[in-house]
N, C-alpha and C positions, 0 to 999 in steps of 0.2 A: 720209530716208535710213536703207536696211538698215543696220543694226548688222551689219561682220564678225566671225567668228570670229576669234581667236588663230590664227596658223598658225605651223607649225612650222617653220625653214629649216634648207638642210643647213648641214653644220660648214663647208665652205670657204668661207662668204660672208665680208664684211670685217667684218661688224658682226656684236656676240651679240643686241644689239638693237635695229629699228629700228622705230620709231612716227612715225607723219605724220598730225598734224592729227586728232588723238584730243577728240572730244569725248563728255563722259560727262555724262547728267544723271540725280537724283532727282527725280521727278513733277515740280515746274519750280525745280529747284535745280541752276544749270551750275556741277558740280564741276571738271572738267575741261574746259578753250574752246580749243579748236585747238591741242593740246598737240603736240609735237614732242622727238624727242631721239633720241640715238643710242648706241651702245655699244659700245664693242672687245672684243673678245674678250679675257679675262684683264685687263679693266679694272675697277679698284674705285670706285665712284662712289657718293658720301653723297647723301641728297636731303632738304631742309632745308625747314621751311614750319610756319607756324602752324597751331596747329590747325584741321578742317574745310578743311583748303587745297587736300587732295587726293591728300596723299602716299600714303596706303595704300592708297587708291583704284587709283592706279597700279600698284600692289606688286601687287593684286587682278588686275587685269587681265592685267599679264604672266605672274602665275602660274596663267591660265585658270578663276579661282576667279568672275570676273565676264566674261563676255565681250559682254556687252551695252552694247559701246562702239561710236560711229560712228568712221570713219577704218579709215588703215590698220596694222598693225603685225604683225612677224615677231621670234620668238624662237625659240632652240635647243630640237630636241626635249626635253632633259635637263634637266630643272628642279628647282628643290628651294625651300623654302619655311622659315624657322626665326620664329613669333611672339614674342610678348613672354612667352604663357606657353606651358612644354614641352608642353603636352599631351599628355602620355603615358596611355597606356591603364592602369589602375591593375591590371587583372586579367591583366597579360602583366608577364613579367619581363622586365628592363633590355634582354638581347639582343634577345627576339622585340621589342620596341618599337623597338628600332633596324632591323631586320631586315623591320619590320611594311610587308605588301604585297606584299614581294618573294616569289617563291620560295623554299620552306625546301628549299631542299638542301646539300650539305656546301661547296660553294663561297660560297654566299651566306652561310652562318652561320662559314665561316673570315674571310670581307671585313667583315662583323660586328661580329666580335673584334677584329681588326685595326684598325677605325675606333674602337672603344670606346679601343683601346691608345694611339691617336694624342689622345684628349680625357684621357686617365690614370684610364679608371674599368672597364680589363679585367677587375680580379677583382671588380667590381661586377655582372657581365654576369646573374648569377643573382638577383638582390636584385629586391625589387619596389618599385616605384617609391616609394611612401610613405618608404620609408627613407632616401631621399636629401634633400637638403638644397638649397634653389632652387638653387645654381652648380651643383651636381651633376646637379639634372634639367635644368637648361639645355645643360650639356653632351652629356646623352646626346640633347638634340632636334639640338644640333648635329651627332653622329654620324647619328642617321637622317637628315639631309640629306647628310652627306658622304659615306655609305654609297652614294647612287644615283648618286656621280661626277658631280656636275650641270656644265653647260658655263654654267649662269646659276643661282646661288643670291642668292635674294631673303629680306632680314631685316627684318623690321617689327618695327623695336624692340626688337630680340632680349635688351636689357642694361638695360632701362627699371624692370624690378621687382627689380635687384640691388642690394645696398649696395655702396659705394664701391668699396672693398677688393676682392669679388670682379668688378665689374666692371674690373679694373684685371688681374685674371689672364684674366678672358673676352678683355677687348683682347687680350692677349698670345697668346693660345691660337689665337683668330680670324687672327690676325696669321698665325700659322707655318701654320694649316692653309690658309689663302691662298695663301703662296709655294710652301706642297709641291703644291697640286692648280693651283692657278691658273684656277680658274673666274671669269668674270664675275661680279663682285658687287654689289646693287643695295641699300644699307645707308639703310633710313627712320628717320628719329632725330631727336628735338629737342635732342640736345645738340649746341652748337657744338663743343665740344672736341672732342668722338667723333669727329665727321666729320673735322676737320684732323688727329688724330693718326691715324686709318685711314685714307682715302680718297687716292686719284689728283686726283679730281675732285668738286667741289663743288656741285651743281645746287638754287636757294633756287626754289621753287614758291609764286607770288603769284596768286592769285586765279585758278588754275586753269591759266595758263600759268608758264613756265619765265621769272622775270625776272633771272637770275644763273647763268652757269657760270663756272667758276673753277678754274683747275689746283693742285694741292697741292703747289708747287715745295720740301718740306723734306725735307733727305736723314734719314733714320735715322740714330738711333733719334730722333724727333722729340720736341722738349720744348716746352711751354710757358712755359719762358724763353725761349726764341730769338724775340728781338725781331720777326721776321718770322709767327713765330706768332699775336704778339698783334696785330699790322697784319692780317695775314689774319681772326683773329678779329671785331677791332672792326667792318671792312668786312661782314663774314655778318651780325654783329647789327643794324648800322646798315640791313643789306637786310630784314630781319626786322621792320624797324620796335621794335626795342627800344633804348635810350639807353645807350652803351656808355661811358659815364665814369663 
């Protein structure tokens, strides 16, 4: 079967992501196997799975970073990706990093400054990336994604390298950006608690297929002390093959 390219879709469609029967192999290793999933516009989905289960591979396919996949997939034209590493250009100041790849018009620069203000870094527009803390650098990476006004935001373990307190602050920032702009969001993470705190729905990827899809029916603000949080956490850990006791 000839691999099909990722196909952008009109904004009027019912799904922000439509993936059908995806199969992805590296040499003789099957990473995704007859994989199907849909995402609604504005839906926040977290994708869990063991290392090597295909989580980041699926995200890269959605982001058109890996088009060599069999099956059918449709995504919005406007997409943005945030990785675990900020991937900032050290020779460009913060604002130029945020607007990287966009026309350097007055409108774009103003939008970049407004987006930096949303992440609390408008006063850092002219500083060099090397002067930023890890959390600040990741906020710049989020701003670089959001300035593009994406209809699909792809997050590949974006807080995995941060300390616990900074992660808590980044969770609050991401929630605020999500509520304000309402893109569809796919968060790839190893952190079960992070998935429950942030997502509308959680998927578990096992051996290249979705083995569990569960809604998160917890009203904000979500708390680890909520008994329903513990029940869902136990269910997810069990699905991941982790002893939750």
